[in-house]
N, C-alpha and C positions, 0 to 999 in steps of 0.2 A: 210441492213446497220443499225447499231445502233450508235447513236450519244450521247455524253455526253458533257455538257458545264459547266465548272467551272469558275465562274465569266466571264472573257472575253475570256477564253481559250476553245478549243473544241477538243475532242478526238473522232474519228470515227473508228468503227470496221466494216469490210466488208468481207464476205466470198462468193466466187463464183467459179464455175467450168469454166475454160477456156481451151478449147481443152481437152488434156488428163491430166490436172493438176488442183488441188484444190489450189486456191490462197486465202490466209488469209492476209488481209491488215489492218494495224493499222496506222492511220494518225492523225496528230495534226496541230494546227495553232500556234505553239510556236515559239521560237527564231531560230529554224533551227540548222543545223550543218554545219560547215565550209567544203568546198569541199575536202580539204586534209584529214580531219577526216573521211568523208564518204568513201573515197577511202581506207583508212586504215581499217575501219570496214568491208567493203565489201570483203577485202582480208583476214580478220582475221581468224586464227585457233581458234575455240571456246574454246579449252583447254587452250589458253593463258590468258583467262579472266574468273575467277571463277564466276562472275556475269552472264555471258552468257553461261556457261557450260551446264546448264540444258536445256535451249532452243536449244542450238546447238546439244546436244545429241538427242533430240526428232527429230529435222530436219534431222540429219544424219541417224538415224535409219529408217526413212521413205524415204531415198534416195532423200531428198528435198534440197532446197537451200534458202538462204536469200538474198534479195536485198534491198538496202536502197537508197532512193532519198530524197534530202533535198535542200531547198533554204533558205539561211540566212534571218531572219526576216519574213519568210512566213510560214515555217513549214516543217515537215518531214513525209515520208511514209515508213514504214517497211513492206515489202511484203515477205511472206513465201510461197514457191512453193512446193507442195507435189504431186508426180505422183499419178494418180488415177489408181488403179489396175483393 
């Protein structure tokens, strides 16, 4: 795990193999994302948002998936799951 701290904020990167998947997680202790917005992002088609299109294409080309968990005023975790061949 690699951790970065900017003033009072913290961003952590973690990569591990869980079962048959490589899991890449990026977490922070920021303001978080409202539950309705998390649900929308988790269901999002990456082509709908040009900012996410590159990441989405990489995930899709590797038959992976993205999952977001967030708690308002606590932080957010973005997890990318890629099957290990």
